[in-house]
C-alpha positions in Angstrom: 76.3 189.6 64.2 73.2 187.4 64.4 69.7 188.7 63.8 66.4 186.9 64.1 63.9 188.3 61.6 60.9 189.7 63.5 57.4 188.3 63.4 56.2 191.2 61.2 58.8 190.4 58.5 57.2 189.5 55.2 59.8 190.4 52.5 63.0 192.3 52.0 63.0 195.9 50.6 63.6 195.6 46.9 66.7 197.6 46.2 68.3 198.1 49.7 67.6 195.1 51.8 70.8 195.2 53.8 73.0 198.3 54.2 76.3 198.6 56.0 78.1 201.9 56.3 81.9 201.9 56.1 84.9 204.1 55.6 88.6 203.3 54.9 91.6 205.5 55.1 92.7 204.6 51.6 90.6 204.4 48.5 92.7 201.5 47.3 91.5 198.1 48.5 95.0 196.6 48.6 95.8 199.0 51.5 92.5 198.5 53.4 89.0 197.3 52.7 85.8 195.9 54.2 84.3 192.5 53.2 80.7 191.5 54.0 79.3 187.9 54.1 75.7 186.9 54.8 74.6 183.4 55.9 71.3 181.9 56.7 71.7 180.1 60.0 71.8 176.3 59.5 73.4 176.6 56.1 77.0 176.4 55.2 76.9 178.5 52.0 77.2 182.2 51.7 73.9 183.7 50.7 75.3 187.1 49.6 78.7 188.9 49.8 80.5 192.1 48.9 84.3 192.2 49.0 87.1 194.7 48.7 85.0 197.8 49.5 87.2 200.9 49.9 86.2 204.5 50.2 87.9 207.5 51.9 84.4 209.0 52.7 81.5 207.2 54.5 79.9 204.9 51.9 77.4 202.1 52.0 77.6 198.5 51.0 74.1 197.6 49.7 72.8 194.1 49.3 69.7 193.8 47.0 66.8 191.6 47.9 67.4 189.5 44.7 70.8 188.3 46.2 69.2 187.1 49.4 66.7 184.5 48.2 63.8 183.3 50.4 63.5 184.3 54.1 60.7 184.1 56.7 59.9 185.6 60.0 62.0 183.8 62.7 64.9 182.9 60.3 68.3 183.8 61.8 70.7 185.8 59.7 74.4 185.8 60.4 76.4 188.8 59.1 80.2 188.6 59.1 82.1 191.8 58.5 85.9 191.6 57.9 88.0 194.7 58.1 91.4 194.2 56.5 94.2 196.8 56.8 97.9 197.0 56.0 100.7 199.5 56.7 98.9 201.4 59.5 95.8 202.2 57.4 92.3 202.0 59.0 88.9 200.6 58.1 85.7 201.4 60.0 82.1 200.2 60.1 79.2 202.4 61.1 75.4 201.6 61.0 73.9 198.4 59.8 70.3 198.5 58.5 68.0 195.6 57.7 65.2 197.0 55.5 62.1 194.9 55.1 58.3 195.1 54.7 55.8 193.9 57.2 
């Protein structure tokens, strides 16, 4: 997913800048899990990530603003979500929220 930060963007929300809802069939990450990687367009390095997320009920991967560094209106964010499953287990992703102040 690619997002261009809107003109009214001034800063990320402090404790929940990015939130991705997910659910896996098994609570054990070896069976199934969700990985999240965030890049700033034009850079090759991962800005923030969260790996091996597993939960049998809907849960939220939360990225704190302190992990994201400096961003400005018009910057392009690339979010990569990897769903990994084995042995007929499932992994699902729901809502994605970008929380910021304007």
